[in-house]
C-alpha positions as CSV (number, residue, x, y, z in Angstrom):
1,M,0.2,0.6,-0.2
2,N,1.2,3.6,-0.4
3,T,2.7,5.7,2.2
4,F,1.7,8.5,0.5
5,A,-1.6,8.6,-0.6
6,T,-1.8,12.9,-1.1
7,R,-0.2,14.9,-3.0
8,D,1.1,16.8,0.1
9,Q,2.5,13.6,1.3
10,V,4.6,13.6,-1.4
11,R,5.8,17.2,-1.6
12,D,6.4,16.8,2.4
13,A,9.1,14.5,2.0
14,V,10.4,15.2,-1.6
15,L,11.0,18.9,0.3
16,A,11.8,17.7,3.1
17,L,15.0,15.5,1.1
18,L,16.5,18.2,-0.6
19,R,16.7,20.5,2.2
20,D,18.6,16.7,3.2
21,F,20.5,16.8,0.4
22,L,21.5,19.7,0.5
23,G,22.5,20.4,4.1
24,T,24.6,23.2,5.7
25,E,23.2,25.0,1.5
26,A,19.2,24.9,1.9
27,P,18.3,27.8,1.7
28,S,15.5,28.8,4.0
29,A,13.4,29.3,2.2
30,I,12.9,26.3,-0.9
31,T,9.1,27.3,-2.9
32,E,7.6,24.9,-5.2
33,A,8.3,27.6,-7.9
34,T,12.0,26.8,-7.6
35,D,14.1,25.6,-9.9
36,P,17.2,23.3,-8.4
37,I,19.3,24.0,-11.0
38,K,19.6,27.9,-11.7
39,D,18.2,28.6,-8.1
40,L,19.6,26.2,-6.1
41,G,23.0,25.6,-8.3
42,L,22.2,21.4,-8.1
43,D,23.2,20.2,-12.0
44,S,21.9,17.0,-13.8
45,E,25.1,14.7,-12.1
46,D,23.4,15.8,-8.6
47,G,20.5,14.6,-10.4
48,V,21.4,11.3,-11.0
49,D,22.2,11.4,-7.0
50,F,18.5,12.3,-6.0
51,A,17.1,10.1,-8.4
52,C,18.4,7.3,-6.4
53,L,17.5,9.5,-2.9
54,L,13.9,9.6,-4.6
55,S,14.2,5.3,-5.0
56,E,15.3,4.7,-1.6
57,R,13.1,7.5,0.2
58,F,9.8,6.9,-1.6
59,A,10.8,3.0,-1.9
60,C,9.6,2.9,-5.8
61,T,11.9,2.5,-9.0
62,V,12.4,6.8,-10.7
63,P,13.2,4.7,-13.7
64,E,16.9,5.0,-15.8
65,D,16.5,7.5,-18.3
66,V,14.8,10.1,-16.5
67,N,16.2,13.1,-14.2
68,P,13.9,14.6,-11.8
69,L,16.2,18.2,-11.9
70,V,15.5,18.1,-15.8
71,N,13.0,17.6,-17.8
72,D,14.9,16.4,-21.3
73,A,10.6,16.9,-23.5
74,K,11.1,21.0,-22.2
75,H,15.0,21.1,-22.4
76,C,14.8,23.5,-19.8
77,G,15.5,22.3,-15.7
78,R,12.3,21.0,-13.5
79,R,10.9,23.1,-10.8
80,I,10.1,21.9,-7.0
81,G,6.5,21.2,-8.1
82,E,6.9,19.9,-11.3
83,I,9.7,16.8,-9.3
84,I,6.5,16.6,-7.0
85,D,4.3,15.9,-9.6
86,F,6.8,13.3,-11.5
87,M,7.3,11.9,-8.4
88,F,2.8,11.4,-7.3
89,A,2.0,10.4,-10.4
90,L,4.3,7.4,-10.1
91,L,4.0,6.1,-6.9
92,N,0.3,6.4,-8.3
93,K,0.2,4.7,-11.2
94,A,-2.5,1.6,-11.6
């Protein structure tokens, strides 16, 4: 059974994981509009590490061809809200 039934639960978990990932570099305010690459100084390699942490935290597999920090289809970075939406959809796949 999925323990992350609501988007709010997924949001809270993603934000907590991102703050842990950033450590002392984490700004006090991270919102759904935050761009991890532009605003937090992360890069695509960090996205690979973050994907592993997301997989571990949510007990699911982030597909190997997906970088949670980058939207390849749009050729741009994902905002935090987009990462939350992606994880919520992944966790709630039938």
